[in-house]
C-alpha positions as CSV (number, residue, x, y, z in Angstrom):
1,M,206.5,-45.1,-48.3
2,A,206.2,-48.4,-50.1
3,I,208.5,-50.7,-52.0
4,T,209.7,-50.4,-55.6
5,V,211.0,-52.9,-58.2
6,T,213.3,-52.1,-61.1
7,E,212.1,-53.1,-64.5
8,L,214.9,-55.7,-64.9
9,A,214.0,-57.3,-61.5
10,E,210.3,-57.4,-62.4
11,E,211.1,-59.1,-65.8
12,R,213.5,-61.6,-64.1
13,I,211.0,-62.5,-61.3
14,H,208.2,-62.9,-63.9
15,S,210.5,-65.1,-66.1
16,I,211.3,-67.4,-63.1
17,L,207.6,-67.7,-62.2
18,C,206.7,-68.6,-65.8
19,K,209.5,-71.2,-66.0
20,R,208.1,-72.7,-62.8
21,Q,204.7,-72.7,-64.4
22,T,203.4,-70.6,-61.5
23,P,202.9,-67.1,-63.0
24,E,200.2,-66.2,-60.5
25,H,202.4,-66.9,-57.4
26,W,203.7,-64.1,-55.1
27,L,207.3,-63.3,-54.2
28,R,207.4,-63.3,-50.4
29,I,210.2,-61.2,-48.8
30,A,211.2,-61.3,-45.2
31,V,214.0,-60.3,-42.9
32,R,215.4,-63.1,-40.7
33,G,218.0,-63.2,-38.0
34,G,221.5,-64.4,-39.1
35,G,224.4,-63.5,-41.2
36,C,227.5,-61.7,-40.2
37,S,225.7,-58.3,-39.8
38,G,222.8,-59.7,-37.8
39,F,220.0,-60.0,-40.3
40,M,219.5,-61.6,-43.7
41,Y,217.0,-61.2,-46.5
42,D,214.9,-64.2,-47.2
43,Y,212.5,-64.7,-50.1
44,S,210.4,-67.5,-51.6
45,F,207.5,-68.0,-54.0
46,V,204.1,-68.6,-52.4
47,S,200.7,-69.3,-53.9
48,S,199.0,-66.6,-51.8
49,P,200.0,-64.0,-49.2
50,E,199.3,-64.6,-45.5
51,E,196.4,-62.7,-43.9
52,K,198.5,-59.9,-42.3
53,D,201.1,-59.5,-45.1
54,K,201.6,-56.2,-46.8
55,Q,200.7,-56.7,-50.5
56,F,202.1,-54.9,-53.6
57,E,201.1,-55.5,-57.2
58,F,203.2,-54.4,-60.1
59,N,202.8,-54.9,-63.8
60,K,204.0,-58.5,-63.9
61,V,204.7,-59.5,-60.3
62,K,203.0,-59.5,-56.9
63,I,205.1,-59.1,-53.8
64,C,204.1,-59.7,-50.2
65,I,206.0,-59.0,-47.0
66,D,205.1,-60.1,-43.5
67,A,204.1,-57.3,-41.1
68,K,207.2,-57.5,-38.9
69,S,209.6,-57.6,-41.8
70,Y,207.9,-54.6,-43.4
71,L,209.1,-52.4,-40.5
72,F,212.6,-53.0,-41.8
73,L,211.8,-53.2,-45.6
74,N,209.6,-50.1,-46.0
75,G,211.2,-48.0,-48.8
76,I,213.3,-50.9,-50.2
77,E,214.1,-51.0,-53.9
78,I,214.3,-54.6,-55.3
79,G,216.7,-54.8,-58.2
80,Y,218.5,-57.5,-60.2
81,E,222.2,-57.9,-60.8
82,E,223.9,-60.1,-63.4
83,S,227.7,-60.2,-63.5
84,L,230.5,-62.7,-64.0
85,M,230.7,-63.2,-60.2
86,K,227.0,-63.1,-59.2
87,S,223.5,-63.0,-60.4
88,G,220.3,-62.5,-58.4
89,L,218.0,-60.1,-56.7
90,T,219.5,-57.1,-54.9
91,F,218.0,-55.1,-52.1
92,N,218.7,-51.4,-51.8
93,N,217.4,-50.6,-48.3
94,P,217.5,-47.0,-47.1
95,Q,217.0,-48.2,-43.5
96,A,220.1,-50.5,-43.5
97,K,222.8,-49.1,-41.3
98,R,225.5,-51.5,-42.6
99,T,225.8,-54.4,-45.1
100,C,228.5,-57.0,-45.3
101,G,230.7,-57.5,-48.3
102,C,228.5,-60.2,-49.8
103,G,225.4,-57.9,-49.7
104,E,223.3,-60.7,-48.2
105,S,223.6,-59.6,-44.5
106,I,222.4,-56.3,-43.1
107,S,222.1,-54.5,-39.8
108,F,219.6,-51.8,-38.7
């Protein structure tokens, strides 16, 4: 299994990278301890992946995930939501046992 990115998420990530004038950077995703359910998604833009990162290249974006986090993120679908209340990346994780109401915190 790997990860997938919706077309809308890919367009939005690419747009952000271009606005930052860093279109060749990577989106780095990780799972960190914290939040009301025990873990939280963490992401940032980096110029290159770390040596042991899992790497994924799509049409317009490149994504890397550290090896430990990949154990929890394998199979994830990265999407993008835009509504009156919220806009940003979404993570549909088949391995998550529970998520909190805000959608930012998960448990496995």
